[in-house]
N, CA, C and O atoms as a GROMACS GRO file, in nm:
protein
  372
    1MET      N    1  -0.009   1.699  -1.272
    1MET     CA    2   0.122   1.642  -1.296
    1MET      C    3   0.130   1.504  -1.231
    1MET      O    4   0.107   1.492  -1.110
    2GLU      N    5   0.160   1.405  -1.306
    2GLU     CA    6   0.171   1.268  -1.256
    2GLU      C    7   0.309   1.248  -1.193
    2GLU      O    8   0.411   1.286  -1.250
    3GLN      N    9   0.311   1.189  -1.076
    3GLN     CA   10   0.437   1.166  -1.006
    3GLN      C   11   0.493   1.031  -1.041
    3GLN      O   12   0.424   0.946  -1.096
    4ARG      N   13   0.620   1.013  -1.009
    4ARG     CA   14   0.689   0.889  -1.039
    4ARG      C   15   0.646   0.780  -0.941
    4ARG      O   16   0.633   0.804  -0.821
    5LEU      N   17   0.623   0.663  -0.993
    5LEU     CA   18   0.583   0.547  -0.915
    5LEU      C   19   0.705   0.492  -0.841
    5LEU      O   20   0.808   0.465  -0.904
    6LEU      N   21   0.694   0.475  -0.708
    6LEU     CA   22   0.806   0.424  -0.629
    6LEU      C   23   0.800   0.273  -0.609
    6LEU      O   24   0.904   0.207  -0.611
    7ALA      N   25   0.681   0.220  -0.590
    7ALA     CA   26   0.664   0.075  -0.571
    7ALA      C   27   0.525   0.036  -0.617
    7ALA      O   28   0.431   0.115  -0.616
    8GLN      N   29   0.515  -0.090  -0.659
    8GLN     CA   30   0.386  -0.142  -0.705
    8GLN      C   31   0.377  -0.289  -0.670
    8GLN      O   32   0.476  -0.362  -0.678
    9GLY      N   33   0.258  -0.332  -0.631
    9GLY     CA   34   0.234  -0.472  -0.602
    9GLY      C   35   0.094  -0.509  -0.644
    9GLY      O   36   0.006  -0.424  -0.652
   10ALA      N   37   0.074  -0.637  -0.670
   10ALA     CA   38  -0.057  -0.683  -0.714
   10ALA      C   39  -0.100  -0.803  -0.632
   10ALA      O   40  -0.019  -0.890  -0.598
   11GLY      N   41  -0.228  -0.807  -0.602
   11GLY     CA   42  -0.288  -0.920  -0.532
   11GLY      C   43  -0.410  -0.965  -0.610
   11GLY      O   44  -0.420  -0.939  -0.730
   12THR      N   45  -0.502  -1.033  -0.544
   12THR     CA   46  -0.623  -1.080  -0.608
   12THR      C   47  -0.715  -0.962  -0.636
   12THR      O   48  -0.773  -0.905  -0.543
   13ASN      N   49  -0.729  -0.924  -0.763
   13ASN     CA   50  -0.812  -0.812  -0.808
   13ASN      C   51  -0.776  -0.680  -0.742
   13ASN      O   52  -0.860  -0.590  -0.734
   14ASN      N   53  -0.653  -0.665  -0.693
   14ASN     CA   54  -0.607  -0.542  -0.630
   14ASN      C   55  -0.471  -0.506  -0.684
   14ASN      O   56  -0.387  -0.592  -0.709
   15ILE      N   57  -0.449  -0.377  -0.703
   15ILE     CA   58  -0.317  -0.325  -0.738
   15ILE      C   59  -0.289  -0.211  -0.642
   15ILE      O   60  -0.374  -0.124  -0.623
   16ILE      N   61  -0.171  -0.211  -0.580
   16ILE     CA   62  -0.133  -0.103  -0.491
   16ILE      C   63  -0.015  -0.030  -0.551
   16ILE      O   64   0.086  -0.090  -0.586
   17ASN      N   65  -0.029   0.102  -0.564
   17ASN     CA   66   0.075   0.188  -0.617
   17ASN      C   67   0.119   0.284  -0.508
   17ASN      O   68   0.036   0.343  -0.439
   18VAL      N   69   0.250   0.299  -0.490
   18VAL     CA   70   0.304   0.389  -0.389
   18VAL      C   71   0.376   0.502  -0.460
   18VAL      O   72   0.470   0.479  -0.537
   19TYR      N   73   0.332   0.624  -0.434
   19TYR     CA   74   0.395   0.745  -0.486
   19TYR      C   75   0.462   0.816  -0.369
   19TYR      O   76   0.453   0.769  -0.255
   20SER      N   77   0.529   0.927  -0.395
   20SER     CA   78   0.603   0.994  -0.288
   20SER      C   79   0.513   1.057  -0.183
   20SER      O   80   0.556   1.074  -0.069
   21ASP      N   81   0.389   1.091  -0.216
   21ASP     CA   82   0.301   1.156  -0.120
   21ASP      C   83   0.170   1.083  -0.095
   21ASP      O   84   0.092   1.123  -0.009
   22ARG      N   85   0.143   0.976  -0.170
   22ARG     CA   86   0.015   0.907  -0.155
   22ARG      C   87   0.027   0.760  -0.192
   22ARG      O   88   0.127   0.715  -0.250
   23ILE      N   89  -0.078   0.687  -0.158
   23ILE     CA   90  -0.090   0.545  -0.191
   23ILE      C   91  -0.223   0.528  -0.264
   23ILE      O   92  -0.325   0.579  -0.220
   24GLU      N   93  -0.221   0.457  -0.376
   24GLU     CA   94  -0.344   0.428  -0.450
   24GLU      C   95  -0.370   0.279  -0.446
   24GLU      O   96  -0.282   0.198  -0.472
   25LEU      N   97  -0.493   0.244  -0.412
   25LEU     CA   98  -0.537   0.105  -0.413
   25LEU      C   99  -0.644   0.092  -0.520
   25LEU      O  100  -0.752   0.151  -0.508
   26ARG      N  101  -0.615   0.017  -0.624
   26ARG     CA  102  -0.707  -0.002  -0.736
   26ARG      C  103  -0.769  -0.140  -0.725
   26ARG      O  104  -0.698  -0.240  -0.712
   27THR      N  105  -0.902  -0.145  -0.729
   27THR     CA  106  -0.972  -0.272  -0.717
   27THR      C  107  -1.070  -0.287  -0.833
   27THR      O  108  -1.100  -0.192  -0.904
   28GLY      N  109  -1.117  -0.408  -0.850
   28GLY     CA  110  -1.216  -0.434  -0.953
   28GLY      C  111  -1.156  -0.505  -1.072
   28GLY      O  112  -1.036  -0.527  -1.081
   29TRP      N  113  -1.244  -0.539  -1.163
   29TRP     CA  114  -1.205  -0.619  -1.278
   29TRP      C  115  -1.108  -0.545  -1.369
   29TRP      O  116  -1.009  -0.604  -1.413
   30GLN      N  117  -1.133  -0.418  -1.396
   30GLN     CA  118  -1.043  -0.338  -1.479
   30GLN      C  119  -0.990  -0.218  -1.402
   30GLN      O  120  -0.967  -0.112  -1.459
   31SER      N  121  -0.970  -0.236  -1.272
   31SER     CA  122  -0.919  -0.132  -1.182
   31SER      C  123  -1.005  -0.006  -1.187
   31SER      O  124  -0.954   0.106  -1.188
   32GLU      N  125  -1.137  -0.027  -1.189
   32GLU     CA  126  -1.226   0.088  -1.200
   32GLU      C  127  -1.248   0.161  -1.067
   32GLU      O  128  -1.289   0.277  -1.068
   33ASN      N  129  -1.222   0.096  -0.954
   33ASN     CA  130  -1.238   0.160  -0.823
   33ASN      C  131  -1.101   0.199  -0.771
   33ASN      O  132  -1.012   0.115  -0.758
   34ILE      N  133  -1.084   0.327  -0.741
   34ILE     CA  134  -0.955   0.378  -0.693
   34ILE      C  135  -0.975   0.442  -0.556
   34ILE      O  136  -1.058   0.530  -0.540
   35VAL      N  137  -0.896   0.396  -0.458
   35VAL     CA  138  -0.893   0.457  -0.326
   35VAL      C  139  -0.756   0.521  -0.312
   35VAL      O  140  -0.654   0.453  -0.317
   36SER      N  141  -0.754   0.652  -0.294
   36SER     CA  142  -0.630   0.725  -0.281
   36SER      C  143  -0.615   0.770  -0.136
   36SER      O  144  -0.706   0.830  -0.080
   37LEU      N  145  -0.500   0.740  -0.077
   37LEU     CA  146  -0.473   0.774   0.063
   37LEU      C  147  -0.347   0.858   0.072
   37LEU      O  148  -0.248   0.830   0.004
   38ARG      N  149  -0.349   0.960   0.155
   38ARG     CA  150  -0.228   1.037   0.185
   38ARG      C  151  -0.146   0.957   0.285
   38ARG      O  152  -0.199   0.872   0.356
   39LEU      N  153  -0.018   0.984   0.291
   39LEU     CA  154   0.068   0.913   0.385
   39LEU      C  155   0.027   0.938   0.530
   39LEU      O  156   0.043   0.850   0.615
   40LYS      N  157  -0.027   1.056   0.558
   40LYS     CA  158  -0.071   1.088   0.694
   40LYS      C  159  -0.189   1.002   0.738
   40LYS      O  160  -0.209   0.981   0.858
   41GLN      N  161  -0.266   0.952   0.644
   41GLN     CA  162  -0.383   0.871   0.678
   41GLN      C  163  -0.347   0.728   0.716
   41GLN      O  164  -0.426   0.661   0.782
   42VAL      N  165  -0.231   0.680   0.676
   42VAL     CA  166  -0.192   0.541   0.701
   42VAL      C  167  -0.128   0.533   0.838
   42VAL      O  168  -0.026   0.598   0.864
   43ALA      N  169  -0.188   0.454   0.927
   43ALA     CA  170  -0.136   0.440   1.063
   43ALA      C  171  -0.033   0.329   1.073
   43ALA      O  172   0.068   0.344   1.141
   44ASN      N  173  -0.058   0.216   1.005
   44ASN     CA  174   0.029   0.101   1.019
   44ASN      C  175   0.021   0.015   0.894
   44ASN      O  176  -0.083   0.008   0.828
   45VAL      N  177   0.132  -0.051   0.862
   45VAL     CA  178   0.138  -0.144   0.749
   45VAL      C  179   0.192  -0.276   0.804
   45VAL      O  180   0.299  -0.279   0.864
   46THR      N  181   0.118  -0.385   0.782
   46THR     CA  182   0.162  -0.516   0.832
   46THR      C  183   0.157  -0.618   0.720
   46THR      O  184   0.080  -0.607   0.624
   47LEU      N  185   0.242  -0.719   0.735
   47LEU     CA  186   0.248  -0.832   0.643
   47LEU      C  187   0.213  -0.959   0.718
   47LEU      O  188   0.249  -0.975   0.835
   48ARG      N  189   0.144  -1.049   0.650
   48ARG     CA  190   0.113  -1.178   0.710
   48ARG      C  191   0.125  -1.284   0.601
   48ARG      O  192   0.070  -1.269   0.492
   49GLY      N  193   0.196  -1.391   0.632
   49GLY     CA  194   0.209  -1.502   0.538
   49GLY      C  195   0.344  -1.505   0.471
   49GLY      O  196   0.420  -1.408   0.475
   50MET      N  197   0.373  -1.619   0.407
   50MET     CA  198   0.501  -1.635   0.339
   50MET      C  199   0.484  -1.659   0.190
   50MET      O  200   0.560  -1.604   0.111
   51ILE      N  201   0.388  -1.738   0.149
   51ILE     CA  202   0.372  -1.771   0.008
   51ILE      C  203   0.270  -1.676  -0.056
   51ILE      O  204   0.303  -1.604  -0.149
   52ASN      N  205   0.151  -1.676  -0.007
   52ASN     CA  206   0.048  -1.582  -0.050
   52ASN      C  207   0.029  -1.481   0.061
   52ASN      O  208  -0.052  -1.502   0.152
   53CYS      N  209   0.102  -1.372   0.055
   53CYS     CA  210   0.103  -1.272   0.162
   53CYS      C  211  -0.022  -1.188   0.161
   53CYS      O  212  -0.088  -1.171   0.058
   54THR      N  213  -0.054  -1.135   0.276
   54THR     CA  214  -0.161  -1.037   0.291
   54THR      C  215  -0.098  -0.910   0.345
   54THR      O  216  -0.042  -0.910   0.454
   55LEU      N  217  -0.109  -0.802   0.269
   55LEU     CA  218  -0.060  -0.671   0.312
   55LEU      C  219  -0.180  -0.595   0.366
   55LEU      O  220  -0.279  -0.577   0.295
   56THR      N  221  -0.171  -0.549   0.490
   56THR     CA  222  -0.281  -0.480   0.554
   56THR      C  223  -0.241  -0.336   0.582
   56THR      O  224  -0.139  -0.310   0.646
   57LEU      N  225  -0.322  -0.242   0.534
   57LEU     CA  226  -0.304  -0.101   0.562
   57LEU      C  227  -0.408  -0.061   0.665
   57LEU      O  228  -0.528  -0.073   0.640
   58GLU      N  229  -0.363  -0.013   0.780
   58GLU     CA  230  -0.455   0.036   0.882
   58GLU      C  231  -0.464   0.187   0.867
   58GLU      O  232  -0.363   0.258   0.869
   59ILE      N  233  -0.587   0.235   0.851
   59ILE     CA  234  -0.612   0.377   0.826
   59ILE      C  235  -0.652   0.443   0.957
   59ILE      O  236  -0.706   0.378   1.046
   60ASN      N  237  -0.626   0.573   0.970
   60ASN     CA  238  -0.654   0.647   1.093
   60ASN      C  239  -0.801   0.645   1.133
   60ASN      O  240  -0.831   0.656   1.252
   61ASP      N  241  -0.892   0.630   1.039
   61ASP     CA  242  -1.033   0.630   1.074
   61ASP      C  243  -1.085   0.492   1.115
   61ASP      O  244  -1.206   0.475   1.131
   62GLY      N  245  -0.997   0.394   1.131
   62GLY     CA  246  -1.036   0.264   1.181
   62GLY      C  247  -1.052   0.156   1.075
   62GLY      O  248  -1.072   0.040   1.109
   63ARG      N  249  -1.042   0.192   0.949
   63ARG     CA  250  -1.056   0.093   0.842
   63ARG      C  251  -0.928   0.013   0.825
   63ARG      O  252  -0.819   0.060   0.859
   64ARG      N  253  -0.943  -0.107   0.772
   64ARG     CA  254  -0.830  -0.190   0.732
   64ARG      C  255  -0.850  -0.229   0.588
   64ARG      O  256  -0.952  -0.286   0.551
   65LEU      N  257  -0.751  -0.199   0.506
   65LEU     CA  258  -0.755  -0.235   0.365
   65LEU      C  259  -0.657  -0.349   0.343
   65LEU      O  260  -0.538  -0.335   0.374
   66ASN      N  261  -0.705  -0.461   0.291
   66ASN     CA  262  -0.622  -0.579   0.269
   66ASN      C  263  -0.596  -0.600   0.121
   66ASN      O  264  -0.686  -0.588   0.038
   67VAL      N  265  -0.471  -0.630   0.089
   67VAL     CA  266  -0.433  -0.674  -0.044
   67VAL      C  267  -0.388  -0.819  -0.025
   67VAL      O  268  -0.279  -0.844   0.028
   68GLU      N  269  -0.470  -0.912  -0.067
   68GLU     CA  270  -0.446  -1.053  -0.041
   68GLU      C  271  -0.377  -1.120  -0.158
   68GLU      O  272  -0.387  -1.076  -0.273
   69ARG      N  273  -0.306  -1.229  -0.127
   69ARG     CA  274  -0.238  -1.315  -0.224
   69ARG      C  275  -0.133  -1.241  -0.304
   69ARG      O  276  -0.125  -1.254  -0.426
   70MET      N  277  -0.052  -1.163  -0.235
   70MET     CA  278   0.060  -1.094  -0.299
   70MET      C  279   0.184  -1.182  -0.292
   70MET      O  280   0.196  -1.266  -0.204
   71ALA      N  281   0.275  -1.163  -0.385
   71ALA     CA  282   0.405  -1.229  -0.378
   71ALA      C  283   0.487  -1.164  -0.267
   71ALA      O  284   0.477  -1.043  -0.246
   72LEU      N  285   0.565  -1.243  -0.196
   72LEU     CA  286   0.641  -1.193  -0.081
   72LEU      C  287   0.736  -1.079  -0.118
   72LEU      O  288   0.740  -0.980  -0.046
   73PRO      N  289   0.814  -1.088  -0.227
   73PRO     CA  290   0.903  -0.975  -0.259
   73PRO      C  291   0.828  -0.845  -0.290
   73PRO      O  292   0.873  -0.737  -0.250
   74ASP      N  293   0.715  -0.855  -0.358
   74ASP     CA  294   0.635  -0.735  -0.386
   74ASP      C  295   0.580  -0.675  -0.258
   74ASP      O  296   0.584  -0.553  -0.239
   75ALA      N  297   0.530  -0.759  -0.170
   75ALA     CA  298   0.473  -0.710  -0.044
   75ALA      C  299   0.580  -0.645   0.043
   75ALA      O  300   0.556  -0.541   0.104
   76ARG      N  301   0.699  -0.705   0.048
   76ARG     CA  302   0.808  -0.645   0.126
   76ARG      C  303   0.852  -0.511   0.068
   76ARG      O  304   0.880  -0.417   0.142
   77GLN      N  305   0.858  -0.503  -0.064
   77GLN     CA  306   0.898  -0.379  -0.128
   77GLN      C  307   0.797  -0.267  -0.103
   77GLN      O  308   0.835  -0.154  -0.073
   78VAL      N  309   0.669  -0.298  -0.113
   78VAL     CA  310   0.565  -0.198  -0.089
   78VAL      C  311   0.569  -0.153   0.056
   78VAL      O  312   0.561  -0.033   0.083
   79LYS      N  313   0.581  -0.245   0.150
   79LYS     CA  314   0.586  -0.211   0.292
   79LYS      C  315   0.707  -0.125   0.323
   79LYS      O  316   0.695  -0.024   0.392
   80ALA      N  317   0.824  -0.163   0.272
   80ALA     CA  318   0.946  -0.086   0.298
   80ALA      C  319   0.938   0.054   0.238
   80ALA      O  320   0.985   0.150   0.298
   81THR      N  321   0.880   0.065   0.120
   81THR     CA  322   0.867   0.196   0.056
   81THR      C  323   0.773   0.286   0.133
   81THR      O  324   0.802   0.404   0.151
   82ILE      N  325   0.660   0.233   0.179
   82ILE     CA  326   0.566   0.313   0.258
   82ILE      C  327   0.632   0.360   0.386
   82ILE      O  328   0.620   0.477   0.423
   83GLU      N  329   0.702   0.270   0.454
   83GLU     CA  330   0.768   0.307   0.579
   83GLU      C  331   0.879   0.410   0.558
   83GLU      O  332   0.894   0.501   0.638
   84SER      N  333   0.956   0.396   0.450
   84SER     CA  334   1.062   0.493   0.425
   84SER      C  335   1.005   0.630   0.388
   84SER      O  336   1.060   0.733   0.428
   85GLN      N  337   0.896   0.632   0.312
   85GLN     CA  338   0.834   0.760   0.276
   85GLN      C  339   0.776   0.828   0.400
   85GLN      O  340   0.785   0.950   0.414
   86LYS      N  341   0.716   0.749   0.489
   86LYS     CA  342   0.663   0.807   0.613
   86LYS      C  343   0.776   0.859   0.700
   86LYS      O  344   0.762   0.961   0.767
   87GLN      N  345   0.889   0.789   0.701
   87GLN     CA  346   1.003   0.831   0.780
   87GLN      C  347   1.062   0.961   0.724
   87GLN      O  348   1.100   1.050   0.799
   88ARG      N  349   1.070   0.971   0.592
   88ARG     CA  350   1.121   1.093   0.529
   88ARG      C  351   1.031   1.212   0.558
   88ARG      O  352   1.079   1.324   0.576
   89ALA      N  353   0.904   1.187   0.562
   89ALA     CA  354   0.808   1.296   0.589
   89ALA      C  355   0.800   1.328   0.738
   89ALA      O  356   0.737   1.427   0.776
   90GLY      N  357   0.862   1.246   0.822
   90GLY     CA  358   0.858   1.271   0.966
   90GLY      C  359   0.730   1.227   1.030
   90GLY      O  360   0.689   1.285   1.132
   91LEU      N  361   0.664   1.126   0.974
   91LEU     CA  362   0.534   1.082   1.027
   91LEU      C  363   0.545   0.959   1.115
   91LEU      O  364   0.447   0.920   1.178
   92TYR      N  365   0.663   0.897   1.122
   92TYR     CA  366   0.684   0.783   1.210
   92TYR      C  367   0.756   0.827   1.334
   92TYR      O  368   0.827   0.927   1.333
   93GLU      N  369   0.739   0.753   1.442
   93GLU     CA  370   0.809   0.783   1.565
   93GLU      C  371   0.950   0.731   1.556
   93GLU      O  372   1.028   0.746   1.651
   0.00000   0.00000   0.00000
């Protein structure tokens, strides 16, 4: 069963989709590489920049996934959605 998409943003060869229980990061020329993360796996979400933003997802195992050259409104929406979903699930302090 496919869930409803809550937020979506695009960067350079990257698409990030936020669902109610997971985050998908699609990379590659035709989005052939998919990294799916549960909300519990995401430790921190940060934004850097004003014009071409970089959204950084810090994963519990020490990895950092960057979505570079995003539009600021898209990056803010994705970050806010991830944080609200984590708060609803009780995963944030």
